Structure formats: C-alpha cells, structure tokens
DRENZAKE-744546 format. One record per residue: x, y, z of N, C-alpha, C in turn. Coordinates in steps of 0.1 Angstrom, whole numbers, plus 5000, padded with zeros to 4 digits. Layout:
XYZXYZXYZ/...
This chain:
296961665552298261675549298961795543/299861855546299961985543300961975532/301762095517302162035504303262045510/304162025523305062015517305461895528/304061795534304161665537304461595526/303261645514303361525508303761485499/304161325495305361255489305461335474/306361345471307061345459306961295449/306761325439306461145423307761175419/308061065414309161025406308861095392/309861125388309461135371309661025365/308561085356308360905347309860855342/309760765338311160715333311660745324/312560775318312760795306313460625299/313560635286314160565276314860465282/316260595284317260535284317160415300/316460495314316160405324315460275320/315160295313313860185308314960005302/316160125299317159965292317559855299/316559755297317059625309319159635308/319859615321321259605319321459435312/322559425302322859345300323559265305/324359315319325459255329325059045337/323459095340322958925342323158855329/322958915320322658775308324458725302/324958885303326558875296327158735309/327058765326327358705332327058565333/325758525325324858345325326058335311/326258365307327058365289328458275298/328958385305330558365308330458215316/329458205326328958115335328757945327/327957965316327657815307329057805300/329557915298330957875292332157815295/331857835309332957805319332757635321/331257635329330257435328330957375319/331157415304330857335290333057305296/333557405296335257415301334957295311/334657295321335057205332334557085327/333257055320332856925314334156865309/334757015297335256915289337056895299/337356975311338856935316338356785327/337356785324336756655335337656525326/337156515309337156395305338956405305/339256535301340756505296341856475307/341156545321342756465328342056315327/341056265330341256115331341456095322/341456135304342856095296344356105297/344456155306346256165309346556075318/346855975312347555835318348555795310/349655735318350855675313350755645292/351855695289350955625270350555765268/349455795269348755875264349555975249/349355955239350156075228349056245227/349756315234349356425241348556505226/348656485211348056535200346556485200/346956385206345056295207344156355216/344756415234344656495243343956655236/345056725230344756855223343656785211/343356745208342556765195341356695199/340656575213339756545215339256675226/340056775228339556875237338656955233/339457005222338957095209337957025208/337556925203336356895199335156855207/335556875226334556845230333956995235/334957065231334857235235333557265223/333957165209333257245198331657155203/331857045206330557005211329657055221/330157035232329657135242328757315237/329957345231328957485225328057495217/328257365209327657335196326157325198/325957255218324857215221324057315230/324557435228323757565240323457705231/322557785231322557905228322357865210/321257765209320457755194319557845191/319157955194318058015192318458155187/318258215175318958325167318258415183/318958525184318558665190318458765180/317058825181316458935172317158885157/317358755158317258685142318558655137/319658695144321058655148321658555152/322158515143322958345154324058405163/323858375178324458355185325858295178/327158365184328158335181328658245194/329958125191329758065197331457985197/331957925204333357825200334057865208/335757805205336657795211337457915219/337557975226338158075231340058045229/339957905233341157905237341057765236/342257685222342357625213343257475229/342657365231343457305242344557275241/345857325253346857325250347657205257/348357095259348857005269350557005264/350957125279352457115280352657065293/353856975285354656855292355756955306/355956885318357456935326357757065324/358957115317359157225315358657365306/357857255300357157335289355957415295/356157555289355357695299353957635294/353757685283352557685280352457695262/350357675259351157705239351257545237/351457425236352057355233350557225230/350357215216349357175208349957165194/350557015192351257005177350056975169/350756955154350056915143350756795144/350056725134350356565132351756615119/351656705114352856695103354656715112/354356765124355056835135356056715145/357556695144357956615147357556595158/357456715171357056625183355556585182/355256535172353556495173353756355179/354356325183354356135191354556165201/354756295210355256265222353656205230/354156125239353456065247353856095268/352856085274352956165283353756005293/354356025302355055895314354855955323/354855825335354455865346355355975350/355056025359355656135368355256235364/355056245345354956405338354356535350/354556615347353656745349353256825339/351656815340351756805328350056905330/350257035323349057125325348157135313/347057165318345957145306345457275307/345257325290345157495294343557545277/342957575283341457555274340357685274/339657695263338557775272337857785260/336357845264335357835255334457945255/333658005245332958125245331758155241/330558215245329358225245328858345241/328758375222328858505222329858595226/330958535225332358655231332558695242/331658555249332058635267333058485267/334058515274334958345275335358345287/335358195292335958135300336958075300/338558095303339358025305339657965315/340257815317340857775323342257705323/343157715331343957555331344457465341/344957425346345057325361346257225355/346757195364348457115366347856965373/348256835370348456725374349456675369/349756565376350756465378350656345374/350756275361350256115358351056025365/350455955369349755835380349555855392/349655995398349956025408348856025417/348455945430347055925438347255965451/346255945457346355975474347255865482/347355755477348755605480349355665476/349755735466351455765459351155885455/351055975463350856165463352656195457/352656295451353456395447354556455455/355756405450356456475465357856555455/358856565466359856675458359956795448/359956845443359856995434358856945425/358256835420357056885414355956895424/356156845435355356885449355057035447/356657145456356457265456356157295446/356557275434356157345425354457385419/353857275423352457215426352057355430/351857285440351857405455351557555459/353357565454353157725449352057775438/351857695431350857775420349557805423/349357675429348157685432347857765447/348657825454348357895466348458025462/349458085452349558185440348758215438/347758125432346258145423345458155435/344758095448343858155457344658265463/345958315465345958475468345458575459/346158555443345458655433344058635435/343358505435341958555434341158675444/342158625454341458775466342258865463/343158875457343859005459343159105444/342559055429342159105425340959175429/340659255436339659345440339559475435/337959545440337859665431338959755440/339759855439340459925440341859885443/342059755443343559725444344259755431/345659745432346459725419347059605413/347359635403347859535396349359485398/349759585407351259505411350859455426/349959515433349859445439349759295440/349059265429348859075425350159035424/350859125415352759075411353459075422/353559175433354459135444353859035452/352359015456351958905466351958715455/352158695444352458605435353958595439/355358645436356058625438356658615454/355358665461355858635476355458525478/354558445473353958325477354558195471/355658215461355958125449357158125463/357958245470358658225472359458065484/357758115491357658015504358457835499/358357785487358457655481359757695468/360257795474361657855463361357835450/360057875446359957855436359458015429/359758045414359758105408358758175398/357658285398356858305384357458295376/356758275362357658275355357758375345/358858445341359458585340358258635326/358158695332357058845320355458735317/355058695320353458615321352558735325/351758715313350858815313349358785323/348758825331346958845328346258955324/345158875321344359075312342459065316/342259205318341059175315340559115305/339059095303338359035293337359105295/336459145281335159155277334659145265/333759095258333259015251334059055234/334358975229335158935217336558985221/337158955236338459045241338958915250/339858865252340558845260341758855264/342258955260344059025261344059205265/342559275270342159415279343559445278/343059625278344059675283344759665295/343859685306344459655322344959445322/346559505328346959365323347659325338/347959255343349059145355350059115350/351259145356352459095348353258975361/353858865360354158745367356158785367/356458825375358058825378358758925362/358259045367358859155356360659155353/361159125343362459225342362459385347/363459395344363759545351362859655338/363359565328363059705318361459695321/360559535321359259565322358559605335/359359635347359359735358358959845355/360059905347359860055342358860085335/358559985322357660035313356359995318/355959875326354659805327353759895331/352359895327351760075330350359985343/350760075356350060035366348260055361/347559985369346159975366345259935384/344160015376343460015391342159885388/341959795397340759695398339559765398/338159825382337259795388335959765393/334859775393333259675392333159705380/332659525379331859535364333159475356/334359485359335659455353335459275356/335859215341336359005342337859025339/338358925348340058895343340158765339/340658745333341358595332342858625342/343158555350344058535360345558395354/346258445347347058345344348658315358/348258185367349358205374350258085369/351258145366352558015358354058035366/354557865374355157885381356857725380/357657835378358857745378359357715390/359957575387360757555399362357595395/362757685382363557675384364557825391/365557875395366157995404365358135395/365358135386365158275382363358305372/362758215369362058175365361958245348/363058225345363158275326362558125318/361858185306361958055297362658115286/362758035275362958105265362657975254/362657995241362157905229362957845224/362757745219363857565217363057595205/362857435198362957395183361357395181/360157385189359157385188358157465178/357657405170356857525158356157555170/354957715160354357745169353057695161/351857705170350657615164349957725167/349857815178348657875184348558025177/347758065172348058245164346558325169/346958425170345258545172345558625167/343858685162344158865150344158945164/345059035159345059155163343959265160/342859305163341859355164342259565155/343559595167343759655165344959795153/345259635145345759675133345559645118/345659725110345359725102346259735093/346359655076347459615072346559575054/346959595042346259535035347659425031/347659315031348259195029348459205015/349559165010349859184998349659034984/350158945001349658754990348758744987/347958714975346858624977346558524986/347758444987347858324996347558355004/347658495015347858535025346458595029/346158715019344658765020343958605024/343858505018342858355017342758365031/343958315034344058315049343658365059/343758475058343458555067342158555071/341758615058339558555053339158425066/340258365062339658175069339758235082/340958305085341358295107339958355108/339158525100338458605106336958505108/336458425096335258365098336058225104/336658215107336458005119336758095133/337758245135338158225145337458335153/337358425150337358555147338158645157/338258675165338858805175339758665187/339358515186340058425195341458375193/342058335200343158225193343058145187/343358055171342757935170344457845169/344557715165345157655161345257635146/346657615141346657625124345757475115/345957395129344757275124343657335120/343157415126341557415120341657475112/342757535102342457565090342357465078/341857495068342057375059343257325050/343757415047345657345044346557425053/347157295058347857335070349257415056/349957335049350857425045350257565036/349357615036348857695025348857785041/348057775049348157835061349157895066/350857775071351757895073352157935063/352057905054352658035043351658135049/350758135044349758265045349558365056/349858295070350358335079351858425082/352558365072354258445074353858625074/353158655068352958785059352458845073/351458755078349958845083351058845103/352058775105352758815116353758895113/354158895102355358985098354859135103/353559155094353459285098351959285108/351759215121351359245134349659185135/349659195121348259095117347059035129/348858895128348058795138349658755147/349458765161350158735169350658605172/351858515175352058375175351958375193/352058285193351658185207352658135211/353958145214354758055209354957935221/356157855215356157735234357357795239/357657835249358957885258358757725265/360157735268360857655278361357695294/361257635300362457665312363557595310/364357565324365457465315364957375323/366157225316365857085315365857055331/365056945337365056955348364257025357/363757145353363157205364361357205360/360357235364358857205363358257335358/357357315357356257455351355057405357/354157475369353157435372352257555365/350757535370350157635361348357615360/347957755369346357765376345957885364/344757905361344458045351342657995355/342558105361341058135362340258245357/339158255355338158395351336858425364/337758495372336958585379336358745372/335058775377334158915376334158935388/334159095389334459215399332759265402/331959195407330659215410330359285417/329159365421328759475426328859425446/329059265443328659225453329759155458/330959185456332359125458332759005446/333958995447334258875436334158785436/333458745425332758605418333658515407/333658415412334658305401333958325391/334458245379333458265367333558075365/335058075363335457925362335057865380/335257685372335457655387336357535390/336257535403337957475411338157385401/339657355404340357255395339857125395/339857015388339656925386340456765393/341556865392342556735397342856765413/343256855410344156945420343256885436/344256765444343356805460345256835469/344656855483345756835489346456725499/345456655493346156515499347256435488/346456475472347856465461349056545457/349056605467350156685470351156725480/352256635483352656675497354156745500/354156795505356156895502356156955515/357256975515357856975533357957095534/357457195522357457325533356557415529/355857565537354857595544354757705539/353757805537354057955533353457995549/354858085555354758155569354858275570/354658365557354058485562352958495563/352858545583351558505587350058655579/350458755571350058835563349158735553/349858685543349458595540348758475540/348858435550348258335552346658405559/346258495566345458575569344858565560/344758615541344658635541343958535530/344758445528344058305525343058255531/343258235547342158185551340758245551/340758405547339158485537338358455530/337458435534336258365518336658495508/336258465497336658495482335958635488/334158655492333458715495333058715508/332658865510332058885526330758835527/330458725541328958745538328558875541/327258855537326358955545326659005557/326758905569326658855580327959005583/329058915579330059045584330259155577/329859185567329359305560328959385568/327859325575326759395586327659455600/328259335604329259335617329959445615/330959455603331659585601331159675601/329759715593329059845590328559895607/328459755614328659835626328959895634/329859785635331959835640332359955640/332160015621332160125621331460245625/329960215622329260285630329260315647/329860225654330260295669331160365668/331960295663333860345654333460515657/332760555650331860685646331360725655/330560685661329660745678331160795688/331760695692333060725696333860815697/333560855685334860965677334161095681/333061085680331661205682331661235692/331961135700331161155715332861225720/333861175714335061215721335361395717/334661405705334961515696333561615709/
C-alpha cells in the first residue's frame, strides 16, 4: 500500500468534541412534563360537568401539576436539585372569555359554575428543569357522540382545531412566522371565524416560554407594520397558541374580571421602593422563578395585590389579562408545544383529550385545495418518502445533465 493509499487517521477528539450533547436529555424533560400535563388534562376534562365550579377545577389542576412534577427528577444532579413545577397555572375560560381566567376565592366571579353547552377552554403547563410543556384544548359541557356540538360552537371548535393542525405543518425549518399567521387566517375563514386579534405564540428555551421569535394571529395594521419577521430554525421549540373567535373581527377587550396571573420579566431591572413590593417580588422569584404564577400561590393575597402594583407599574412583572370577545360569541383554543428536530418537526405535547371529529358536527368544510393537501401530509416525512424524494431529485439532476 503506497503512502497515498494509507487511511488517514482522524485527529484525537478535543475536550469540546467529547462534551455530550444535552439536546436529548432536554427533550426527555420536555416530554416528561408533557405527559404530566396530559394526565392532568384527562382528569380536568372529566371534571368539566354541569354545575362544576370553575375555581375548583383551577385549584385541582394546579394541585395535580404540583403532584405530577413532584414525583419525578428527585435525584440531585451534581449536588443541585432539579427545579420543576407549574409552567402555566390552570385556567378555565368559558364561552367568550379568551383565556387566563383563574379566579381567587375573594373574586366576585369565584362562584361561576359550568352550564350545559358551555364552550370551555382548559390551559395549563408544567416544566422540568425549566423545560416547559404547555397545552390547551376546548370542550363543550354535556356533548357526546349521540349529542354532538352543532351551530357556531361547532364551527369555532372545528376552525380552531384545523388551524392548529395546519400550524403544526407550517412551523417548519426555513419557513417564516408570517406563513403561520396567513395560513391560520385562511383556515378559520372557511368556518366564518377569525383568529383572536394580536394573540402571540413564542419560541421557548430553558426557563423561557416567551422567547424572541414570535408568531402573531390576526394582527392589526399597526402590529403588521411593527411585528418582526422570523425564520424557524433547527433545534428550536415553540409553544403555539391558536385562539379563534366566532365573532366577525376577532377583537377582544378587557371587562370587570380581575387579573390573577402574572409573570416576572427577567429583562427588566428596577429597585422597588416599597418594603411590601420587595417582599412580594422576592416571594415571586422564589416560588415561580421565570414562569407565570397565580396570586393564589402567594402567602398573603391582600399583601400580594398591593406589592404587585408597583412591580407591574415598573414592568418587573407583567399581567396576563382576561379579555373577552363580544357577548354571544364563542372562543375555542388549542395550544401545543413542538420541537424542530434534525429529523423533522416533533410534537412534544400529546393530542387533545376531548376533541374527536364525531363530537363536532358542522356544515362547513375546508375547500382550499392547497391547505387540504397540507392537512393530508404527515407531520414528519417518513424515511421511505425522503429516500423517494432524494431518488427523484437525483434522477431529475441526471436528466438535466444529459440534456446539457
């Protein structure tokens, strides 16, 4: 064997090469959190019956999320406890309430109960080591295969679920955020519905559920002008929030409902003046970290409300306001967490617990051929179809070469 034929030896791996990738371990944490969320969602769907109190469902959801995350990852890593817990407090928003409804016992709306035919949106999330899985889905109280949902309730749920399925297939490496905005708008119009104006979906990373890359639904003219374009890239994770209204324009506004959900904004620094504000902010950092929290989690509700005022005023903490579309309209929601892996998009959260096509009967259907074709595709291409595509491209390249 001549010198030129001798196999070349690879250089010894450097310390950097040897460093194991944490991506697989991170994905396992995301998926563990997703299983916990799914188990809690199953229990909450069962609790959504006529006469059930909304506050009871919210409290039970948070208790089950704490129990679920408390049962896993209890072994310290390099002597450090793994942080885990609620990534999004349980919200139960009914009919035209868009989201974030989770009352306190002292709130006037704490007595709200579910009624037959109510359109109920359940929204909750858990995290393991800061890797969060958040899910939301919509159900109708008392509906069954024998007594399916019809009319505008059916239209808005079918529109939202179909929009979620289209969004799953549009959040792809190389695609732009505006492609999702446009596709969701187009889908919902098939059922004479509109996405709720200005609702955001965000990129996620460890301890961040509201990252820089974002998708906006049904933007206003100002939002269209100011919103930043972004391209989806491999290795990214997104929480996609699809909120659809049966109303004409998808506009929502605040009403009398008190805000109970807040989140610390880690990008803002400010020295709080009031002693109460500092004590409450310290409690928030200790109990919720970077994730949204309910005032219910804090020790003293009255003191917490007072302390949060200054923190909100200086943007240290941001409120998750409860907004409503007009009376006699309905809002449906589906939220999923998706990872853009090297092998293609992969759902982290599990499919909805309640939704099945036979439960929702609508006379309208999706007619756009391009969107129907997209809907018929698998979320990830199989290896077989990838090989076929590669072979086809290779054959076409060969033909082109012959022609030259």
